[in-house]
Every structure is written in C-alpha cells, then in structure tokens.
N, C-alpha and C positions, 0 to 999 in steps of 0.2 A: 672885693675877691673871694672876702670869709664870707659872704653870703652866697655867693655862687658856688663855693666848696660846700656847703651845708647841702645847698640843693641839689646838688651832684650824689654826696651821699645818703641821700634821703631816695635817689632815684635808680642808683644801685642797689638801695637795700630793697626798694619794693620790686626790682628785679628778680632778686635775689628771692623775695619771698614766693612771687609769681612759680618761678621753677621751680621751688623745694615744692609748692604745692602739686604742681603737674605729676612731678615724678613720684610724689606720696600718693597721688590719685591712679598713677599707673600700675604701682607697687599695691596699692590698696586693690583693683581690678585682677592681677594676677594671682595673690593671694587666696582674693576669696571665689576664684575658676575653680570648679569641681574636678578631682582630680578622678572617679570613678568613670569608667567605660562601661557601656551594657552592648550586650548580644543577644541575640536572636536568631532562631534557626528556620529553616524551610527558604533557602534563596540559592542551592545548588540546581545548576543547567543541565537537566539531562539530556543526552545524545543516543537515543535507542536507532540503531541498525533496522529493525524489525518494526513490522507494522502493531497496532494494540491489538490483542489477541481477542478475535472476533466473537468468540464464546461467552465473552464476561460482558458483552452487551448487554445493560439494562440491569444485572447484578445488583442486588442493593447490599450494602455494607454497613455493620453498625463496629465502630472501634472503640472498646471499652475502655474504662479510664487506665492509665496507664500503671503499673507497679514498678518502682524505685527504687533501688537500692539506697538504706539509709543514708549511707556515707554521702548521699549526691542530694539531699535536701538541701545544705546550705543555698545560698543564693550565686557562689562564685564558683567560678572556672576552678576545675580539679586536676593537679598532677602528684601524680603517683613518683614517688623516690624510690628506687629499691621496690622488692617486695610487699612492707608494710610499711611504709610512712605512707601517709597524702598529704598534700600541703596545698592550701586554698589562696587563692590569688584575689586579695583584698578589694583591690582596687579595680578588679575584673569581672563583672558580674552579668547573670541574664538577668534579660530585660523583662523577664514572666517566670511564674513559675515554673522549672523544668520539665517535669511532667505533662503539663497542659502545652509547653510549647512543642516535644517533643511530639506527641497527639499528633497536636494541629500542621507540623511539619507533616508526618505519614503519612496521613490524610491526602494530605496536597499533593503529595510524591502516587498516592495510590491512585487519586484520581488522572494527573497526568499520562499515570501510563496503561490503563486501559479507561472505556467507555462505560462504568461502571452507569446504572441507574440513581444511585445516589451512595456517597459516603458520609456518612453520620458521624462524631465524634460525642461519647458520654459526656455531662448528659443529652440525649438528643430528645425528642418530641415523646411527650406520652402515648402510649399503644404503637409504638414503631416495630414497623414487619421488616425483617428483613432477613435475607438469604443467608448471609452466616455473618456471626461475630469473631471478633478480632482480638485478641489478648494478647498484649507483649508485656516482659519483663525486661527494667534494663539492670543489669548487673555491672558493666562497666560503661563509662564515657567520658575519659580523661583523656591527658596528656600522660606517657609512660618512658620513665627512666631505668635504665636499669643499673644503673649505680646511682644512689645521692647527689654523688657529686657532678655527675655526667654534664654534657650541657646541650646535647644531640640527642634525640630518642623517636618515639612515635607516638600515634595518636590512637587509641583502643575504643572501639565499640562495641561490646558485647550484646547480644539481646536474645531472648529467649522468647519464643512467642506459641499460640495455639491459634485454632482456626475452628471456631464451635457452633455446632448448630443450635438454633436460638430456641426450636420447639420444645426439645427434650436437655440442653444442654450436652451435649454429647460432643467430645471432643473427633473432630475429624481429622485432622492432621497437626503437626506440631514440628518445631526445627530450631535450630537453633544459625544466628547470622553474625559472624565473627569477625569481626574487619579492622585491618589492622593498615595504618601507613606510614610510612616510614620517613627518616631525615625530618622530621620534624625538631625544629630550635627552640630550646626556651626561652620564653620572652615573646614571641609571636604566638600569642592571642588569638589575631586573626586568623591567622593559617589553621590555628588548634580550632576554631570552632569551625572554619569550612571543613576539616576533615571530618569532624564530629559530622558534620550537615552530610558530605557525602554517604558515610555508613548509614544515616537513615535512610537516604536514595536507594542504596544496596537493599537494605531491610525490605525497602517495599517491592524491589524487584524479587525478593525470595518469596514474599507472600504473594502479588500476582501469579507467579510460578506455580506456587499449590494450590492458590485458590481456581487457575485455570484448569488442572489436572481434577480436583474436584468437580467444577463443573462437567466436564467432559465425562467423566464417569456415572457422574447424575443423569446425565442427560441418555448416554448410554441405555441405561436400563429405564428409562421411561417407557 
C-alpha cells in the first residue's frame, strides 16, 4: 500500500511538472510576441465617376524626392494634442521610410487616375526625360485633437506642391492640398492610416487636375 501511494505521488508530481512546463511555454510565447504594429500607404480604393483625362495619355511624369516636415522624421505615427504638443505612438510604426512611402503611394494614385506614359519616382533612371516634374512637401500628416485630453478628433494631411518644367526648372503650377477627416477616435491607428492614405489620393486628384490644365494649354499653343 505504501509503495502504491509513493507511485501515485510520483505520477501526480510528474503531471504537475508537465502542466507547469506547458503553461510556462505558453507564457513565454505570449511574452515574446512583438507588440509593434507596422503600417504602409497606398491601399485606398478610388472610385471615379469620370473617364481618365485623354489629354494626359502618354505624358511622362517624374516625382521628385519628397520634402517632409522634420517632426515627421521619427518612424512612429504622430498625433497632435492641442496646438503645440506632438505625441508618437511607440508601438504603431511606419513599415518603411515615410517620405518614400508617401511618394510611392502618390505615384500609384497618379498612375490610376490617368493613362500617363510613365510615372517615375526619384531616384529615376539616368537621363530620364519627363514632360513634368512634381515636387511635394508634406507639412502635416497626423491625427489631431483640439484639446490634449480629447478622445475624438480629426485626421489632417496638408501638402504643398509644385509642377516644374524639367528643361529649365520653371514652376508651371503650384497649390495646396488640405485634407481633413473628422470623427477619428484616439487609438484607432488603422483608421488613422486609412484617412491619411485617402488624403494622398486627394492630393493625386489635385495634381492630375492641374496637369490636365497645363497640358491643354501647351497643346493649344503648339
């Protein structure tokens, strides 16, 4: 009887040890899972009611290196709390350099909006020849709260841009795209990225409209 009791204790002890080992493994896996989340741009789906502008068919576009406000240099999503405070989301980051990601997305949206001959992003091929160059500077790219303690705010994308003639560097057109989307909830990082991406789609729309005017004018004066 005593031997059976000892055997029973050993079995219980072994079972407890296995259970603890499994639990420790599960705990270890959960602790090693990275808390970071990474986001990329260029996923907005555009629905256009009008046909692509025929006047831009075959036109070649070069997109210069983006100029980015320096507070956007860190790889974290940014939220403005009140007029002066910027807070970065340490665990919610861009999956690529933000300037490169914005340029790539803008080029993709331009390509989707008109039958351009090509749209190249700097650094483009050596001796690349283009009908127009596009220079964009992004001033705001963030969630924005009117008050530091607010939990609902807006998404703000502000960009200035120029369309340049490659031959002599003359600025042919310039403009500002100021895109805002309200009712954004703090902590909704996916919604923040989606709204910022929509802002880039709107930027591409403004650029295409200006390019269409320039090309029509150039054609009329030939």
